[in-house]
N, C-alpha and C positions, 0 to 999 in steps of 0.2 A: 582500417574501420574500427571504430570504438566498440568497447564491450557492450554498451547500451544498444548500439545499432544492431549488433549481432544477436542480442536477445529479442529485439523487436521482429526480425525477419522470420525466425521459427514460429513465433506466435501468429504472424499473419498466415503462414503456410498451414498452421494447425487450424485456424479459423476457416480457411478456404477448404481444407479437407473435411472439416465437420459439416460445412455447408453442402459439399458434394454428397456426403453420406446421407444427410437429411433429404436432399432432392431425390436420391435414388430410392430411399425407403418410402418417401411420400408418393412418388410416381408409381412404385410397385403396388402400394396399397390401393391407390386410385384405380389402377388397371384391374386389380382383383375385384374391387367393388363394381367397376363397369361391367366386367364379365358376368358377375353374379346377377346384375340387373338385366343384361341383354340376353342371357341364355334362355330364360323362360320364353321370351318372344321368339327366339331362334328355334327352340325346340317345338313350339307350336307350329311353326312353318314347316319344319322338316317332318314332323309327325303327320301333318295333314296330307303330305304327298308320298307317304311311305306305305308299304304293304300292310294291310290291316292286321294280319296274323303276327307280323313282326312287332308292330306297335303294342298289341295286346300281350305279347310275350316279353316285352321290355328290351328288345334287341336294338331299338333306335336310341342312340345316345348323342353322337356327334354329327352324323350325316344321314340322309335318307336311305332306307333299305327297300329295294324293290320299287323304284319310282313309279307312281301312278297318280292320275288325276281323278280317280274313281270317286273319292269322297266329295270333291267339288262338283262333279257331274251329277252325282246323286242329289246333292243339296240344291243345285240350280234347276234340276228337273221338277222341283216342287214349285208350283205356281204361287204358293203362299209366300215364298221368299220375296218375290217381286212386290207382292201386295204389302208385306211387312216393311220393305224398304220404302215404298211410297208413303205408307202411314207414318213411319218414324221420321221421314224427311219433313212431312207436313207438320207433325207435332213439334219437332225440334225447331223448325223455322218460326212458326207462329207462336209457340210457347216461349222461345227465347225473346222474341220481340215484345211479347206481353210482359215478361219478367223485367226487361230493360225499361219499359214504359213506366213500371211501378218503382223500380229500384233507383234509377239514376236521379229522377226529380226528388224522391224522398231523401236520398243521401245529400243532395245539394241543399235543400231547404233546412234540413236538420243541422247542417254544418254552420248555419248562421247563428251567431251568438245572440243577436238581437231578436230572434224569433220568439214571440210571446208563448209562454208555456212550454218552452223547449225541454226542460227537465221532465215534465209530465209526459210529453210525447215520447221521449226516449224511454221512460219507464213503461209506457204503453207497448212499445215494441219489444223491450227486453223480457217482459214477463212471459209472453208465449214462446220466447226463444228457449226458455228453460222448463216451462210447464205446458203440456199439451193435454187436450181432452181425451186422447186415446182413439183407437181404431173404430170401436163400435159407435161412439157419439158422432165421429166424423162421417161414418158410413150412413147413419140415420139422417144427418143433415144433407148429405149429397143425394140421398134417395128422396127426401122431401122436396128438394130443388128440381127433381126430375132429371138428374144428370147421370143416372145409371145407364150403361150401354150407349153412351153418346161420346163422340170424339172430343166434344168441348171439354169434357172432364179432364182429359190428359193435357189440355192446353192451359186452362185457367186454374186448376187445382195446384196448390202450393205456388201461388203467383209471385210471392216475394220471399227471399231468404234474408233473415235478419242479419246473419253473418256477412253476406254480400253487401247489404245496405251499410253496415258499419265500416266495411272496407272503403266503400264509396264516400262515405262521410269524411273519413280520415284523409282521403285523397284531396277532396275539395278544401279541407282545412289546412293542409300542409303543403300542397303542391301549386296552388294558385295564389299569388300575392293579393292581399286584401286591397292594396292600393289600386288595382285594376277595377275592382268593383266601385271604389270610392270615386275614381275619376269618371266612371260611367254614370254614377248617380249625379255628379256635378253637372254632367252634360244633359241630364234630364231623363236618363234611362231608368226604368223600373226593374223590379225583381225578375219578371218574365223576360224582359229584353236582355238583361245581363246573363240570364241563364242560357238563352239561345245564342246570343252573340259572343259571349266571353267564355262561359263555363263549358259548354258542350264542345266547341272547337278545341279547347285545351285538355279535354277529358278523354281523348282518343285512347290513351294507354289503359285507363281503368275500364272504359267501355269494352275494349277488346278482352280484358281479363274476365270481367263479369259475364260477358257474352259467352266466352269459352266455358266458364264454370257451368252456366245454365244449359248450354248446348250439350255438354257431356252428360249432365244429369238427365236431360230429356231423352237423349239418344240411348242411354243405358237404362232408362226407366223400365222397371219390371214389376215391382210390387203394386204400384198404383193401378196399372193395367190389369194385373191379375185379380185385384179385388173389385174394380169398378166396371170392367169391360169384359163381357162374355161373347159378344158377337164376333165371329172370325173376321168379318169385313173391316172391323175397326181395330183389330189387334196390331200392336207395333211389332217391330222386327224381333225384339227379345222374346216375346211370348211365342211367336211363330217358331223361332229356333228351338225354344224349349220343347214345344209340342213335337217337332220333328225328331229331336234327340230322344225323347221319351218313347216315341213310336218305334224307333230303331232299336233301342235298348230292350224293349219288350219282345223283340222278334225271337230271341233265344228261348223265352219262356213258352212260346207257341210251338216249339219243336216237340213232337210226339212220335218217336220212331214206330210206334204200333199202328198209327193211322196214316202216316205219310210215307211215300216212296223215297228211295235213296237220293234221287236228284233233288227232290223238294227239301229234304233235310239239309243237304249240302248248301242249297241256295239260301235257306233261312239262317244257317250257321254263318255263312259269309256275310249276310246282312247284319247279323248280330256283331260280328267282328268289325264291320264297317262303322258301327256306332262308336268304337273307340277312336277311330280316326276322324269321323265326322264331327266330333265335339271340338277337335282342334281346327278343322276347316271352318266350322261355324264361328268359333272365336275370332279367327282372322277375318271372316266375312263381316262380322259385326264391328270389328275395330278398324277396318281399312278406311272408311270415310273420315274418321277423326284423325287417323295417322296422316291422311292426305291433306287435311285442312291445317293441322297444327303448324307446319313450317311457315305458313303465310301470316300467322299471328304471333309467331315466336318472339319477334322483336318487341312488340307491344306487351306481350305477356310477361317477359322478363322485366321490363321496366315497371309495369304495374304491380308485379308480385313483390317488388321491393318497397312498396308503400309502407310507411311506418317504421322502416329500418333506420338505424343510426346513420346520419349524414354528417360528413366532415369536410 
């Protein structure tokens, strides 16, 4: 074997060893990051089924302590939980459909370079994206429209997200060949026909992504309901969970040893401790529907989330 060949073999082995070290370090770092991301969700689950005193004392770290379903039982004994679920489901379904009805057509037509006044329309949308009137003017407008304490407010308010519309516009510009539209126009199709027959069928990934964005926003909607809805029958799940949590956290303040007997003090104290585990149970209750739906849209979500990235 020549000297040159002998020199090449150690270099190959060195490169192979360096690649192995890189893979080990890379995998180790990714596993650590994965554990950091998963642990909060895992802790929420184990804390929600642990003994309230142990959770309050910080004894729950890696596994449940004193396994109990008491937090979930106490939460689901509240009839308002089911009312909140019903309201949030209705608001999420109708609100997301309303958002898509505004966002998808707007993104499609603004993606057309031949649209008259396209730059002015883009400016019209971009200005309110960075500048808003504020809470008080918005509240006064909603009040003048008679939308205070009505479920319609939580469906139509914030009907379109400019950010989501821009994502939709980029999708139509980069992911659907313009030749498809040209061939349709040659065959006599108009803008509406091309939108329904060509654009929409090919836009399933972006529709799934935008629908998920809007659905998560509606389901987790809290501030809008807090400001504009006071009737309990119209309150979404997040407001119901907040009121239940506050009610249980205030139980400890109601304890007065001078006026209550020992059994009542013990019962109120345990209810106060339950507040520390109920907040974890309520987090899981509120997150479970979205966690159940996400796997079904994950394929489209990943594809649509890469819109605008570098393609090679």
